[in-house]
NUNUKOL-194585 format. One line per 3 residues: number of its first residue (from 1); their letters; for each residue x, y, z of N, C-alpha, C, O. Coordinates in nm, 2 decimals. Each point is the difference from the previous one (the first is absolute). Example, Ala and Ser with C-alpha at 12.3 -4.5 7.8 and 13.67 -1.06 7.14 Angstrom:
<pts>
1	as	1.32:-0.57:0.78:-0.09:0.12:0.00:0.09:0.12:0.00:0.10:0.00:0.07 | -0.14:0.11:-0.14:0.09:0.11:0.00:-0.08:0.11:0.08:0.05:0.11:0.01
</pts>
This chain:
<pts>
1	mkk	-0.50:-0.13:1.74:0.08:0.07:-0.10:-0.09:0.01:-0.12:-0.05:-0.10:-0.05 | 0.04:0.22:-0.01:-0.07:0.02:-0.12:0.07:-0.05:-0.12:0.13:0.02:-0.02 | -0.20:-0.09:-0.07:0.07:-0.06:-0.12:0.02:0.12:-0.10:-0.08:0.09:-0.02
4	pkl	0.19:-0.10:-0.05:0.04:0.10:-0.10:-0.10:0.00:-0.12:-0.06:-0.10:-0.03 | 0.03:0.22:-0.02:-0.08:0.01:-0.12:0.07:0.11:-0.09:0.01:0.11:0.04 | 0.03:-0.16:-0.15:0.07:0.09:-0.09:-0.10:0.05:-0.11:-0.07:-0.08:-0.06
7	vye	0.06:0.21:0.05:-0.10:0.06:-0.10:0.08:0.10:-0.09:0.07:0.09:0.05 | -0.09:-0.11:-0.18:0.06:0.08:-0.10:-0.10:0.06:-0.09:-0.08:-0.08:-0.05 | 0.07:0.21:0.03:-0.09:0.06:-0.09:0.07:0.08:-0.10:0.09:0.08:0.03
10	tyi	-0.13:-0.10:-0.16:0.07:0.08:-0.11:-0.11:0.03:-0.10:-0.10:-0.07:-0.02 | 0.12:0.18:-0.05:-0.08:0.05:-0.11:0.07:-0.02:-0.13:0.11:0.04:-0.01 | -0.18:-0.10:-0.08:0.06:-0.04:-0.13:-0.09:0.06:-0.11:-0.12:-0.02:0.00
13	rtt	0.18:0.08:-0.10:-0.07:0.05:-0.11:-0.03:-0.12:-0.10:0.08:-0.02:-0.09 | -0.19:-0.05:0.12:-0.04:-0.11:-0.08:-0.14:-0.03:0.02:-0.07:0.08:0.07 | 0.02:-0.19:-0.12:-0.14:-0.04:0.03:0.00:-0.12:0.09:0.09:-0.07:0.01
16	pkk	-0.21:0.05:0.06:0.00:-0.12:0.08:0.02:-0.13:-0.08:0.07:-0.09:0.06 | -0.12:0.08:-0.18:0.02:-0.12:-0.08:0.15:-0.02:-0.03:0.05:-0.12:0.01 | 0.02:0.22:-0.05:0.15:-0.01:-0.03:0.08:-0.04:0.12:0.09:-0.08:0.00
19	lwt	-0.13:0.14:0.12:0.07:-0.03:0.12:-0.03:-0.15:0.04:0.10:-0.07:0.04 | -0.22:0.03:-0.05:-0.03:-0.14:0.03:0.08:-0.09:-0.09:0.06:-0.10:0.05 | -0.05:0.13:-0.18:0.08:-0.08:-0.09:0.14:0.00:0.04:0.07:-0.11:-0.01
22	ait	-0.01:0.22:0.05:0.14:0.01:0.04:0.03:-0.09:0.12:0.11:-0.05:0.02 | -0.21:0.03:0.07:0.02:-0.08:0.12:-0.02:-0.15:-0.03:0.07:-0.08:0.06 | -0.16:0.05:-0.15:-0.04:-0.14:-0.02:0.06:-0.07:-0.12:-0.01:-0.13:-0.01
25	kpe	0.07:0.20:-0.08:0.05:-0.07:-0.13:0.15:-0.01:0.01:0.07:0.10:0.01 | -0.02:-0.22:-0.02:0.15:-0.02:0.01:0.08:0.08:-0.10:0.11:0.05:0.03 | -0.16:-0.03:-0.15:0.08:0.08:-0.10:0.01:0.14:0.04:0.09:0.07:-0.05
28	ftr	-0.17:-0.02:0.14:0.01:0.14:0.05:0.08:0.00:0.13:0.08:0.09:0.02 | -0.11:-0.18:0.07:0.07:0.00:0.13:0.15:-0.01:-0.02:0.08:0.07:0.07 | -0.03:-0.15:-0.16:0.14:-0.01:-0.02:0.06:0.13:-0.05:0.13:0.02:0.02
31	qyw	-0.20:0.07:-0.07:0.05:0.13:-0.05:0.03:0.10:0.11:0.09:0.08:-0.02 | -0.15:-0.10:0.14:0.03:0.10:0.11:0.04:-0.07:0.13:0.04:0.07:0.09 | -0.05:-0.20:-0.09:0.02:-0.08:0.13:0.13:-0.08:-0.02:0.00:-0.12:0.04
34	agv	0.10:0.18:-0.09:0.14:-0.06:-0.02:-0.01:-0.13:-0.07:0.08:-0.09:0.04 | -0.16:0.08:-0.14:-0.01:-0.13:-0.08:-0.08:-0.11:0.06:-0.01:-0.11:-0.05 | -0.06:0.14:0.16:-0.08:-0.10:0.07:-0.14:0.01:-0.05:-0.05:0.11:-0.03
37	env	-0.02:-0.23:0.03:-0.14:0.00:-0.05:-0.09:-0.05:0.11:0.03:-0.08:0.08 | -0.15:0.14:-0.09:-0.11:-0.05:0.09:-0.09:-0.09:-0.09:-0.04:0.04:-0.11 | 0.03:-0.17:0.15:-0.07:-0.10:-0.08:-0.11:-0.06:0.07:0.02:-0.06:0.11
40	sdw	-0.14:0.06:-0.17:-0.12:-0.06:0.06:-0.11:0.01:-0.11:0.01:0.07:-0.10 | -0.12:-0.14:0.13:-0.12:0.03:-0.08:-0.09:0.10:0.07:-0.10:0.05:-0.05 | 0.14:0.00:0.17:-0.06:0.10:0.07:-0.14:-0.02:0.05:-0.08:0.09:0.01
43	kkg	0.04:-0.22:0.01:-0.13:-0.03:0.05:0.01:-0.03:0.15:0.10:-0.05:0.04 | -0.20:0.09:0.03:0.00:-0.02:0.15:0.03:-0.15:0.03:-0.06:-0.09:-0.05 | 0.16:0.07:0.14:0.04:-0.13:0.04:0.11:-0.06:-0.08:0.06:-0.10:0.04
46	skw	-0.03:0.16:-0.15:0.11:-0.04:-0.09:0.14:0.03:0.06:0.01:0.09:0.08 | 0.09:-0.17:-0.12:0.14:0.03:0.04:0.05:0.11:-0.09:-0.04:0.02:-0.11 | 0.13:0.06:0.17:0.07:0.10:-0.08:0.15:-0.02:0.04:0.03:-0.04:0.11
49	ehi	0.06:0.08:-0.21:0.14:-0.01:0.03:0.07:0.12:-0.06:-0.04:0.06:-0.10 | 0.14:-0.02:0.17:0.09:0.11:-0.04:0.13:-0.07:-0.04:0.08:-0.05:0.08 | -0.06:0.05:-0.22:0.11:-0.09:-0.06:0.10:0.09:-0.06:-0.03:0.09:-0.08
52	ggd	0.16:-0.12:0.10:0.11:0.07:-0.06:0.10:-0.09:-0.05:0.00:-0.12:0.02 | 0.10:0.18:-0.09:0.11:-0.07:-0.06:-0.01:-0.02:-0.15:-0.11:-0.03:-0.05 | 0.22:0.05:-0.02:0.00:-0.01:-0.14:0.02:-0.15:-0.04:-0.08:-0.06:-0.08
55	kvr	0.19:0.01:0.12:0.04:-0.14:-0.04:-0.07:-0.10:0.09:-0.06:-0.10:-0.05 | 0.06:0.12:0.18:-0.07:-0.09:0.10:-0.11:0.07:0.06:0.02:0.10:0.07 | -0.14:-0.14:-0.10:-0.12:0.06:0.06:-0.02:-0.04:0.15:0.01:-0.12:0.03
58	evw	-0.02:0.22:0.05:-0.01:-0.03:0.15:-0.12:0.08:0.06:-0.02:0.12:-0.03 | -0.06:-0.19:0.11:-0.11:0.06:0.07:0.06:0.07:0.12:0.05:-0.06:0.09 | -0.07:0.20:-0.09:0.05:0.08:0.11:-0.10:0.01:0.11:0.03:0.00:0.12
61	itg	-0.16:0.02:-0.16:-0.11:0.02:0.09:-0.12:-0.09:-0.05:-0.01:-0.01:-0.12 | -0.07:-0.04:0.21:-0.11:-0.08:-0.04:-0.12:0.03:0.09:0.02:0.06:0.11 | -0.14:-0.09:-0.15:-0.11:0.02:0.08:-0.13:-0.04:-0.07:0.00:-0.06:-0.10
64	kvl	-0.11:0.11:0.16:-0.13:-0.02:-0.06:-0.07:0.13:-0.03:0.03:0.10:0.07 | -0.12:-0.10:-0.17:-0.08:0.11:-0.03:-0.12:0.00:0.10:-0.08:-0.09:0.00 | 0.08:0.19:0.09:-0.11:0.00:0.11:-0.12:0.07:-0.05:-0.11:-0.03:0.04
67	ecl	0.13:0.13:-0.12:-0.11:0.09:-0.06:0.05:0.06:-0.13:0.11:0.04:-0.01 | -0.20:-0.04:-0.09:0.03:0.06:-0.13:-0.12:0.07:-0.06:-0.10:-0.07:-0.04 | 0.11:0.20:0.04:-0.11:0.08:-0.05:0.06:0.10:-0.10:0.02:0.12:0.03
70	ppk	0.01:-0.17:-0.16:0.06:0.09:-0.10:-0.09:0.11:-0.04:-0.12:-0.01:0.00 | 0.17:0.13:-0.02:0.14:0.05:0.02:0.00:0.08:0.13:0.06:0.11:0.00 | -0.12:-0.16:0.11:0.00:0.08:0.12:0.07:-0.05:0.12:0.07:0.08:0.07
73	rlv	-0.07:-0.21:-0.05:0.06:-0.06:0.12:0.05:-0.14:-0.02:-0.06:-0.08:-0.06 | 0.19:0.06:0.11:0.06:-0.13:-0.01:0.06:-0.03:0.14:0.08:0.08:0.05 | -0.11:-0.19:0.01:0.05:-0.04:0.13:0.07:-0.14:-0.02:-0.06:-0.09:-0.05
76	lsw	0.19:0.09:0.10:0.08:-0.12:-0.02:0.06:-0.04:0.14:0.04:0.08:0.08 | -0.03:-0.21:-0.06:0.09:-0.05:0.11:0.14:0.00:-0.06:0.02:-0.01:-0.12 | 0.08:0.03:0.21:0.14:0.02:-0.05:0.09:-0.07:0.09:0.00:0.02:0.12
79	adp	0.09:-0.11:-0.18:0.09:-0.08:0.08:0.12:-0.04:-0.08:-0.01:-0.02:-0.12 | 0.13:0.01:0.18:0.12:-0.05:-0.06:-0.03:-0.15:-0.01:-0.04:-0.06:0.09 | 0.07:0.00:-0.21:-0.03:-0.14:-0.02:0.09:-0.09:0.10:-0.04:-0.12:0.02
82	dal	0.15:0.17:0.03:0.08:-0.07:0.10:-0.05:0.02:0.14:0.06:-0.06:0.09 | -0.16:0.14:-0.07:-0.05:0.03:0.14:-0.16:0.03:-0.01:-0.04:0.10:0.03 | -0.03:-0.20:-0.08:-0.14:0.01:-0.03:-0.08:0.04:0.13:-0.11:0.06:-0.01
85	adk	0.15:-0.10:0.13:-0.07:0.03:0.12:0.01:0.15:0.03:-0.09:0.05:0.07 | 0.18:0.02:-0.12:0.02:0.15:0.02:-0.08:0.07:-0.11:0.06:0.07:-0.08 | -0.19:-0.08:0.09:-0.09:0.06:-0.10:-0.05:0.14:0.04:-0.02:0.02:0.12
88	srv	0.01:0.06:-0.21:-0.06:0.14:0.02:-0.10:0.02:-0.11:-0.03:-0.09:-0.08 | -0.02:0.22:0.07:-0.10:0.03:-0.10:0.03:0.13:-0.06:0.05:0.10:0.06 | -0.08:-0.09:-0.20:0.02:0.12:-0.07:-0.13:0.04:-0.07:-0.07:-0.09:-0.06
91	tfe	0.03:0.22:0.08:-0.12:0.05:-0.06:0.03:0.11:-0.09:0.06:0.10:0.04 | -0.11:-0.11:-0.17:0.02:0.11:-0.10:-0.14:0.06:-0.01:-0.10:-0.07:-0.04 | 0.09:0.20:0.06:-0.13:0.07:-0.02:0.02:0.11:-0.10:0.09:0.08:0.01
94	iep	-0.17:-0.08:-0.11:0.01:0.09:-0.11:-0.12:0.09:-0.01:-0.12:-0.05:-0.02 | 0.14:0.18:0.03:-0.11:0.10:-0.01:0.03:0.11:-0.10:0.10:0.06:0.01 | -0.20:-0.04:-0.10:0.02:0.12:-0.09:0.01:0.13:0.07:-0.07:0.02:0.10
97	sgd	0.15:0.07:-0.15:0.01:0.13:0.06:0.03:0.10:-0.11:0.12:0.03:-0.03 | -0.22:0.02:-0.03:0.02:0.09:-0.11:0.06:-0.07:-0.12:-0.05:-0.10:-0.04 | 0.16:0.16:-0.01:0.07:-0.07:-0.11:0.11:-0.09:0.05:0.09:-0.05:-0.08
100	mvc	-0.10:0.01:0.21:0.10:-0.09:0.06:-0.08:-0.11:0.07:-0.12:-0.01:0.00 | 0.20:-0.08:0.06:-0.05:-0.11:0.08:0.08:0.01:0.13:0.12:0.02:0.00 | -0.19:-0.04:0.11:0.06:-0.01:0.13:0.02:-0.15:0.03:-0.10:-0.08:0.00
103	ltv	0.22:0.03:0.01:0.03:-0.14:0.04:0.04:0.00:0.15:0.10:0.07:0.04 | -0.17:-0.15:0.03:0.04:-0.02:0.14:0.04:-0.15:0.02:-0.08:-0.09:-0.03 | 0.20:0.07:0.07:0.05:-0.14:0.03:0.02:-0.01:0.15:0.07:0.08:0.06
106	thd	-0.14:-0.18:0.00:0.01:-0.03:0.14:0.05:-0.14:0.02:-0.05:-0.09:-0.05 | 0.16:0.09:0.12:0.06:-0.13:0.03:-0.01:-0.02:0.15:0.06:0.07:0.08 | -0.14:-0.17:-0.04:-0.02:-0.02:0.15:-0.02:-0.15:0.03:0.04:-0.09:-0.08
109	nfk	-0.09:0.06:0.20:-0.02:-0.13:0.05:0.13:-0.08:0.01:0.01:-0.12:-0.03 | 0.10:0.19:0.07:0.13:-0.06:0.02:-0.01:-0.08:0.13:-0.06:0.04:0.09 | 0.13:-0.15:-0.09:0.02:-0.08:0.12:0.10:0.08:0.09:0.09:0.07:-0.05
112	ags	-0.10:-0.09:0.18:0.09:0.07:0.09:0.15:-0.05:-0.03:0.02:-0.11:-0.02 | 0.06:0.21:0.01:0.14:-0.02:-0.03:0.04:-0.04:-0.14:0.11:-0.05:-0.03 | -0.21:0.06:-0.06:0.02:-0.04:-0.14:0.12:0.08:-0.07:0.00:0.12:0.01
115	pmi	0.09:-0.20:-0.07:0.11:0.07:-0.08:-0.05:0.07:-0.12:0.07:0.08:-0.06 | -0.19:-0.12:0.01:-0.06:0.06:-0.12:-0.02:0.15:0.01:0.01:0.07:-0.10 | -0.04:-0.02:0.22:-0.02:0.14:0.02:0.12:0.08:-0.05:-0.02:0.10:-0.08
118	gkv	0.14:-0.14:0.12:0.12:0.07:-0.05:0.02:0.00:-0.15:0.05:0.09:-0.06 | -0.08:-0.21:0.00:0.01:-0.01:-0.14:-0.09:0.08:-0.08:0.04:0.07:-0.09 | -0.17:-0.07:0.13:-0.09:0.08:-0.09:-0.01:0.15:0.04:-0.04:0.08:-0.09
121	sgg	0.08:-0.04:0.21:0.00:0.14:0.03:0.09:0.08:-0.09:-0.02:0.12:-0.02 | 0.13:-0.18:-0.02:0.09:0.07:-0.09:-0.03:-0.03:-0.15:0.03:0.08:-0.08 | -0.10:-0.18:0.06:-0.04:-0.04:-0.14:-0.12:0.07:-0.06:0.01:0.05:-0.12
124	wpr	-0.11:-0.03:0.20:-0.12:0.06:-0.06:0.02:0.14:-0.05:-0.05:0.03:-0.11 | 0.12:0.06:0.18:0.02:0.13:-0.05:0.07:0.00:-0.14:-0.03:0.08:-0.09 | 0.13:-0.17:0.08:0.07:-0.01:-0.13:-0.09:-0.05:-0.11:0.00:0.05:-0.11
127	vls	-0.08:-0.16:0.14:-0.08:-0.06:-0.10:-0.11:0.10:-0.05:-0.03:0.01:-0.12 | -0.03:0.06:0.22:-0.11:0.09:-0.04:0.05:0.12:-0.07:-0.07:0.05:-0.09 | 0.19:0.00:0.12:0.06:0.11:-0.08:0.03:-0.05:-0.14:-0.03:0.08:-0.09
130	smk	0.08:-0.20:0.07:0.03:-0.05:-0.13:-0.13:-0.02:-0.08:-0.01:0.03:-0.12 | -0.10:-0.08:0.19:-0.13:-0.02:-0.07:-0.05:0.13:-0.05:-0.05:0.01:-0.11 | 0.06:0.09:0.20:-0.05:0.14:-0.04:0.07:0.05:-0.12:-0.05:0.05:-0.10
133	sfl	0.19:-0.07:0.10:0.08:0.05:-0.11:-0.04:-0.08:-0.13:-0.01:0.06:-0.11 | 0.00:-0.19:0.12:-0.04:-0.08:-0.11:-0.13:0.04:-0.06:-0.01:0.01:-0.12 | -0.09:0.01:0.20:-0.13:0.03:-0.05:-0.01:0.14:-0.06:-0.07:0.03:-0.10
136	etg	0.15:0.06:0.15:0.00:0.14:-0.05:0.10:0.03:-0.11:-0.03:0.09:-0.08 | 0.13:-0.17:0.07:0.11:0.03:-0.10:0.03:-0.12:-0.09:0.06:0.01:-0.11 | -0.11:-0.13:0.14:0.03:-0.12:-0.07:0.13:-0.07:0.04:0.03:-0.10:-0.06
139	kgl	0.04:0.16:0.16:0.12:-0.06:0.04:0.01:-0.01:0.15:-0.02:0.10:0.07 | 0.04:-0.22:-0.01:0.02:-0.02:0.14:0.13:0.05:0.05:0.09:0.03:-0.09 | -0.07:-0.03:0.22:0.13:0.04:0.06:0.08:-0.13:0.02:-0.05:-0.10:0.02
142	nif	0.19:0.12:-0.01:0.08:-0.11:0.04:0.00:0.00:0.16:0.09:0.06:0.06 | -0.19:-0.12:-0.01:-0.03:0.02:0.15:0.10:-0.07:0.09:0.00:0.03:0.12 | 0.08:-0.12:-0.17:0.09:-0.07:0.10:0.15:0.05:-0.02:0.09:-0.06:0.06
145	kh	-0.07:0.16:-0.15:0.13:0.06:-0.01:0.02:0.10:0.11:-0.09:0.08:0.02 | 0.20:-0.09:0.04:0.03:0.10:0.11:0.09:0.11:-0.04:0.03:0.09:0.08
</pts>
């Protein structure tokens, strides 16, 4: 059976540097990722965490920085802290395209039967839409409001 590979491509009117900052700086991720922050020193081999919550800070996702080439490519391992064996991989690729940037996010290397596939397949389109809105207008979307 072929392993799932989720690929999302979006064009954003911004610069590679601003997009990189939006992905890697907590003060920006919380603006478009429903208050959640990506936290790391972003060096290869370092730990990274996806942390949310106002009163009680909680690690929602954790992993390692597998590759970091600012502002072009970031590769992370991705796991729920309560299910560390269910690890997958996320790759952010940033390419200039005229006065825009093409962002390709690939989430792959899922374990067979991973519940993470269902969680992220609905989440990535919302997060990326909010990121695009934030970078182009200064305001993210309320991505978890139905």
